[in-house]
C-alpha positions in Angstrom: 7.2 -3.1 -18.9 6.8 0.3 -20.4 9.8 2.5 -19.6 8.4 6.0 -19.0 10.6 9.0 -18.2 10.2 9.8 -14.6 12.0 12.1 -12.1 13.6 10.6 -9.0 12.1 11.6 -5.7 14.5 11.2 -2.8 12.5 11.3 0.5 14.5 13.2 3.1 13.9 15.2 6.3 10.3 13.9 6.9 10.4 14.1 10.7 6.9 14.8 11.9 5.3 13.9 8.6 2.6 11.3 8.4 2.1 8.8 5.6 -1.0 6.7 5.0 -0.6 3.6 2.8 -3.9 2.1 1.6 -4.0 -1.4 0.1 -6.2 -4.4 -0.4 -4.5 -7.5 1.1 -1.7 -8.3 3.6 1.5 -8.3 1.6 0.4 -5.8 -1.1 2.2 -2.8 0.4 5.4 -4.9 1.0 5.5 -6.2 -2.5 4.6 -3.0 -4.4 6.4 -0.4 -2.3 8.3 -2.0 0.5 11.5 -0.3 -0.4 9.7 3.1 -0.5 8.2 2.4 2.9 11.7 1.6 4.3 13.0 4.9 2.9 10.1 6.9 4.3 10.5 5.6 7.8 14.3 6.0 7.6 13.7 9.7 6.7 11.6 10.1 9.8 8.1 9.7 8.6 5.4 8.0 10.7 3.8 5.5 8.4 0.3 4.1 8.8 -1.1 1.0 7.0 -4.8 0.6 6.1 -5.5 -2.8 4.7 -9.0 -3.3 3.1 -9.2 -7.1 3.7 -7.6 -9.6 6.1 -6.6 -11.9 3.2 -9.0 -14.8 4.0 -8.5 -16.4 0.6 -4.6 -16.4 0.6 -3.5 -19.7 2.0 -0.6 -21.4 0.3 -1.2 -24.7 2.3 -4.9 -24.9 1.6 -5.3 -26.4 5.1 -6.8 -23.4 7.0 -10.3 -22.0 7.2 -11.0 -18.4 6.2 -11.1 -17.3 9.8 -7.8 -19.0 10.6 -6.0 -17.6 7.6 -7.3 -14.1 8.3 -5.7 -14.3 11.8 -2.4 -15.6 10.5 -2.1 -13.1 7.6 -3.0 -10.2 9.8 -0.3 -11.3 12.2 2.2 -11.6 9.3 1.3 -8.2 8.0 2.0 -6.6 11.4 5.3 -8.4 11.6 6.3 -7.3 8.1 5.3 -3.8 8.8 7.5 -3.7 11.9 10.5 -4.8 9.7 9.9 -1.7 7.5 9.5 0.6 10.5 5.7 0.8 10.4 4.0 0.5 13.8 0.4 1.3 12.9 -1.6 -1.3 11.0 -5.4 -1.2 10.6 -7.8 -3.6 8.8 -11.1 -2.6 7.4 -12.1 -6.3 7.3 -13.8 -6.6 3.9 -14.0 -10.1 2.4 -11.0 -11.1 0.2 -11.8 -11.1 -3.5 -15.1 -9.2 -3.0 -13.9 -5.6 -2.6 -16.1 -3.3 -4.5 -15.5 0.3 -5.5 -18.3 2.1 -3.8 -19.1 5.0 -1.5 -18.8 2.8 1.6 -15.2 2.0 0.8 -14.4 5.6 0.0 -15.9 6.7 3.3 -13.9 4.1 5.3 -10.7 5.6 3.7 -11.9 9.2 4.3 -12.4 8.4 8.0 -8.9 7.1 8.2 -7.5 10.2 6.4 -9.4 12.5 8.7 -8.3 10.7 11.9 -4.7 10.3 11.0 -4.3 13.6 9.0 -1.5 12.4 6.8 0.7 14.7 4.7 1.2 11.9 2.1 -1.2 9.2 1.0 -0.1 6.2 -1.1 -2.6 4.3 -3.3 -2.4 1.1 -5.3 -2.2 0.9 -9.1 -5.6 1.2 -10.8 -4.5 -0.2 -14.2 -5.8 -3.5 -15.4 -2.4 -5.0 -16.2 0.3 -5.7 -13.7 3.9 -6.3 -14.9 4.6 -8.8 -12.1 1.4 -10.9 -12.1 -0.1 -10.2 -15.6 -3.5 -8.9 -14.4 -3.8 -6.4 -11.6 -6.2 -8.0 -8.9 -9.7 -6.5 -9.0 -9.4 -5.8 -5.3 -6.3 -3.7 -5.9 -8.0 -1.7 -8.6 -11.1 -1.0 -6.4 -9.0 0.0 -3.4 -6.7 2.2 -5.5 -9.5 4.1 -7.1 -11.4 4.5 -3.8 -8.2 5.9 -2.2 -7.7 8.5 -4.9 -11.3 9.6 -4.6 -11.0 9.7 -0.8 -8.0 12.0 -1.1 -9.7 14.3 -3.6 -12.4 15.5 -3.2 -14.0 13.7 -0.3 -11.5 14.0 2.6 -11.1 17.8 2.0 -14.8 18.6 1.6 -16.1 19.7 5.0 -19.7 18.9 3.8 -18.8 15.2 3.5 -18.9 13.2 6.8 -19.1 16.4 8.8 -18.6 14.6 12.2 -14.9 14.5 11.4 -12.9 17.7 10.5 -11.9 17.9 6.8 -8.3 17.3 5.9 -6.3 18.2 2.8 -3.6 15.7 1.8 -0.5 17.5 0.4 0.9 14.6 -1.7 -0.7 11.6 -3.4 1.5 8.8 -4.7 -0.2 6.2 -6.9 1.7 3.0 -7.8 2.1 3.1 -11.5 4.3 1.2 -14.0 3.0 2.4 -17.3 3.3 6.2 -17.2 5.0 7.2 -13.9 6.2 10.7 -13.3 8.2 9.8 -10.2 10.4 7.0 -9.0 12.1 6.1 -5.7 15.5 4.3 -5.7 15.4 1.3 -3.4 18.9 0.0 -4.0 20.8 -1.5 -1.1 19.3 -1.4 2.4 15.7 -0.5 1.4 15.5 -3.5 -0.9 17.0 -5.8 1.7 14.3 -4.6 4.1 11.7 -5.2 1.4 12.9 -8.8 1.0 12.8 -9.3 4.7 9.2 -8.0 4.9 8.1 -10.2 2.0 9.6 -13.2 3.8 7.2 -12.6 6.7 4.3 -13.7 4.5 4.8 -17.4 4.6 1.1 -18.3 4.7 0.6 -16.6 1.3 3.9 -17.4 -0.4 5.4 -20.5 1.3 9.2 -20.2 1.3 8.7 -16.7 -0.3 11.7 -17.2 -2.7 9.6 -16.9 -5.9 8.0 -13.7 -4.8 11.4 -12.3 -3.9 12.6 -13.2 -7.4 9.6 -11.3 -8.8 10.5 -8.3 -6.7 14.1 -8.5 -8.0 12.8 -8.7 -11.5 10.8 -5.5 -11.0 14.1 -3.7 -10.4 15.5 -1.2 -7.9 13.0 1.6 -8.7 9.4 1.8 -7.3 7.4 4.0 -9.7 4.5 6.3 -9.0 2.3 9.0 -10.3 2.9 11.9 -7.8 0.3 14.6 -7.4 1.1 17.6 -5.1 -1.2 20.3 -3.9 
């Protein structure tokens, strides 16, 4: 993994602040930034999850139908979110493995931003390579890019989707391993919470130990590109 110089961001005193985390599949947020989520909720932020799919292709047993696994994985994501202090989980409901970067996806995220009115939005990595899995899933890339574009310019432009009032996000965090400008230390309790959240996703990971080992190998820093307006 490329070691870029980045400044530490220590979330603190976030009472009353809202954070929207947008991701592709149940478990994405918990793997890529579970420690950060734990720190944000501990600091008093109210965190909202928006998941593009219900993970209908992610069945470790191979025994369930797409409809069945969607229900199971949605339930697991809600349980994992609760572990991290997140009490709001919404699913767009797109088919797993078929997420496309397009205006419809952008608009779905814009609508969430305008309804929730978050101070901070967190987006997935848009790079092709992923240090944990080799290649960054195409759904991740599409959702990450759509989230960035939803934040700027669409959510703040009052002429876009005029039925909902425009909203200007103050901070955008983009998961990034190659050239981050910001990292959050997740040593100790935040990482323990992250492991517990990952352990909720048994339909995707089985006993979850191998994915926890991958998370440990990623280290005690979750890295981002941070953009502030």
